[in-house]
C-alpha positions as CSV (number, residue, x, y, z in Angstrom):
1,M,-150.2,150.2,107.4
2,T,-147.8,150.1,104.4
3,I,-147.7,153.9,104.1
4,K,-146.4,154.3,107.9
5,K,-143.9,151.7,107.8
6,I,-142.1,153.4,104.7
7,A,-142.2,156.7,106.4
8,L,-140.7,154.9,110.0
9,A,-138.6,153.5,107.2
10,A,-138.0,156.6,105.7
11,A,-137.5,158.4,109.1
12,L,-134.9,156.0,110.4
13,A,-132.7,156.1,107.3
14,L,-132.8,159.7,107.3
15,T,-132.0,159.8,110.8
16,G,-128.8,157.5,110.3
17,L,-127.7,159.6,107.9
18,T,-127.2,162.8,110.1
19,A,-125.4,161.1,113.1
20,F,-123.8,163.2,115.2
21,A,-120.8,162.2,117.3
22,S,-121.2,163.9,121.1
23,N,-121.1,167.6,121.0
24,V,-118.4,168.8,124.2
25,S,-119.6,172.1,125.8
26,N,-117.4,173.1,128.8
27,T,-116.7,176.7,130.6
28,I,-112.8,176.7,131.6
29,D,-110.9,178.6,134.2
30,L,-107.7,180.5,133.1
31,I,-105.2,180.0,135.4
32,G,-102.4,182.6,135.8
33,A,-101.8,186.2,136.7
34,S,-102.4,189.5,135.1
35,D,-98.9,190.8,135.3
36,I,-97.6,187.6,133.2
37,G,-101.0,186.5,131.4
38,F,-103.4,183.6,131.6
39,S,-103.5,179.9,130.2
40,A,-105.8,176.7,129.6
41,G,-105.8,173.5,128.4
42,L,-108.7,172.4,126.7
43,S,-111.1,169.9,128.0
44,D,-114.0,167.6,128.3
45,P,-116.3,168.6,131.5
46,S,-114.4,165.6,133.1
47,G,-111.3,167.6,132.6
48,T,-109.6,165.1,130.4
49,A,-108.7,165.5,126.4
50,V,-111.1,166.2,124.4
51,N,-113.0,162.4,123.5
52,H,-115.3,161.5,121.0
53,V,-116.6,158.1,121.6
54,L,-119.4,158.3,118.6
55,S,-117.9,158.7,115.2
56,G,-119.4,161.4,113.2
57,S,-119.4,165.5,113.3
58,F,-119.2,167.0,115.8
59,T,-119.8,171.0,117.2
60,D,-117.3,171.6,120.4
61,T,-117.4,175.0,122.6
62,F,-115.3,176.1,124.6
63,T,-116.2,179.2,126.9
64,F,-112.9,181.1,128.9
65,S,-113.5,183.9,131.2
66,Y,-111.5,187.2,130.7
67,S,-111.9,190.5,131.7
68,G,-109.8,193.5,129.8
69,D,-108.0,193.5,126.1
70,A,-105.6,190.7,125.8
71,I,-103.3,189.0,123.0
72,V,-104.2,185.9,122.4
73,D,-102.7,182.8,121.2
74,V,-105.0,179.4,120.1
75,W,-104.1,175.7,119.0
76,L,-105.2,172.3,118.4
77,D,-103.7,169.1,117.7
78,T,-104.4,165.4,116.9
79,S,-102.8,162.4,116.2
80,V,-103.4,158.9,115.2
81,S,-101.8,155.8,113.8
82,L,-102.4,155.2,110.2
83,S,-104.2,151.6,111.5
84,K,-106.4,153.2,113.9
85,L,-107.7,155.7,111.3
86,A,-111.5,154.2,111.8
87,T,-111.5,154.5,115.5
88,Q,-109.5,157.0,116.8
89,Q,-109.1,160.0,114.0
90,I,-110.1,163.6,114.5
91,V,-110.6,165.5,111.7
92,F,-110.6,169.3,112.1
93,T,-113.3,171.3,109.3
94,S,-113.0,174.6,111.1
95,A,-112.6,176.3,114.1
96,T,-113.3,180.1,115.3
97,L,-112.3,182.1,118.2
98,N,-114.7,184.8,118.9
99,G,-115.6,184.7,115.0
100,M,-112.0,185.0,113.9
101,A,-110.7,181.7,112.2
102,L,-107.9,179.2,113.0
103,T,-105.3,178.1,110.2
104,I,-106.0,174.7,109.7
105,D,-103.0,173.4,108.7
106,P,-102.3,170.2,105.9
107,S,-102.4,166.9,108.0
108,F,-98.9,165.1,107.6
109,T,-97.2,161.9,108.1
110,V,-94.4,161.3,109.8
111,G,-93.7,157.4,110.8
112,G,-97.2,155.5,110.7
113,S,-99.2,158.1,112.4
114,R,-100.7,161.6,111.0
115,F,-100.6,164.6,112.6
116,S,-103.2,167.3,112.3
117,T,-103.1,171.0,113.6
118,A,-105.0,174.1,113.6
119,S,-103.8,177.6,115.2
120,L,-104.0,181.4,115.8
121,Y,-101.2,183.7,117.1
122,Q,-101.2,186.6,118.7
123,V,-104.6,188.0,118.3
124,P,-106.0,191.1,120.1
125,A,-108.9,190.2,121.5
126,S,-111.5,191.5,124.4
127,G,-113.8,190.3,126.9
128,S,-114.7,186.4,127.1
129,F,-113.2,184.2,124.2
130,T,-115.9,181.1,122.9
131,L,-113.5,178.7,120.8
132,I,-115.7,176.5,118.2
133,V,-114.3,173.6,117.2
134,N,-115.8,171.6,114.2
135,G,-114.8,168.3,113.0
136,F,-115.4,164.7,112.2
137,A,-114.3,161.7,114.6
138,G,-113.6,158.5,113.1
139,L,-114.0,157.8,109.5
140,L,-116.7,159.8,106.9
141,G,-119.4,157.2,106.1
142,S,-119.2,155.6,109.7
143,D,-122.0,157.7,111.6
144,G,-122.8,156.7,115.1
145,Q,-119.8,153.6,115.4
146,V,-118.3,153.1,119.0
147,I,-114.7,154.9,119.1
148,S,-112.2,156.6,120.8
149,A,-111.1,159.6,119.5
150,S,-109.5,162.9,121.0
151,Y,-107.9,165.9,120.1
152,S,-106.0,168.4,123.1
153,G,-105.4,172.2,122.5
154,G,-105.2,175.2,124.8
155,L,-105.0,179.1,124.6
156,N,-102.8,181.6,126.0
157,A,-104.1,184.8,127.0
158,F,-101.3,188.0,127.8
159,P,-102.9,191.3,128.8
160,A,-102.5,193.9,125.9
161,A,-99.9,196.6,126.6
162,P,-102.5,199.9,127.5
163,V,-102.7,202.3,124.8
164,P,-101.7,206.0,126.2
165,E,-103.8,208.7,126.6
166,P,-103.5,211.8,124.9
167,E,-102.8,213.6,128.2
168,T,-99.8,210.9,128.5
169,Y,-98.2,211.9,125.3
170,A,-99.0,215.9,126.6
171,L,-96.5,215.3,129.5
172,M,-93.4,213.4,127.2
173,L,-93.7,216.1,124.8
174,G,-93.2,218.9,127.3
175,G,-90.4,216.8,129.1
176,L,-88.7,216.8,126.1
177,G,-88.8,220.5,125.2
178,V,-87.8,221.1,129.0
179,V,-84.8,218.9,128.1
180,G,-84.2,220.1,124.6
181,F,-84.3,223.9,126.1
182,I,-81.9,222.9,128.7
183,A,-79.1,221.3,126.8
184,R,-79.6,224.5,124.3
185,R,-78.9,226.2,127.4
186,R,-75.9,224.6,128.4
187,R,-74.4,224.5,124.6
188,Q,-74.8,228.2,124.6
189,R,-73.1,229.2,127.6
């Protein structure tokens, strides 16, 4: 009986060490038009900012449907009052868009608040986009505590300029040749 109690206690202790904040997984529609681009803000399935109500590690996944080639910008940001770090802090540990790492900027403090950001600007991508955000909500070592921490962010996708076909270059060179021929004949007269 004692071995069962020890095993149960060990299992509960390990569970406490690996507690995770609730992960967010959401498919978000891009809004816009193909001639000017598309954008969307990050949100949890309820449509609000990305919220975490339990402290601990998290992996949030956002999927954006898109077809074709695009130039993409993505950003994340969060801020917290220094007096509320235990219950409202978000720390970004890594983030990727289709496997490309976002740059996580060093946190900075202004007027009693800590600000954290991550971004990826002007990168070519095609097809649907998957943004994966890893981080920690609350304070390290406080896994499973009830908190109210959130972050926001967004994604912009601009249609990539099409690459001209070889026939287009041939036609352009032919046109320049004709213009040069006409200019030369005029000069000879």
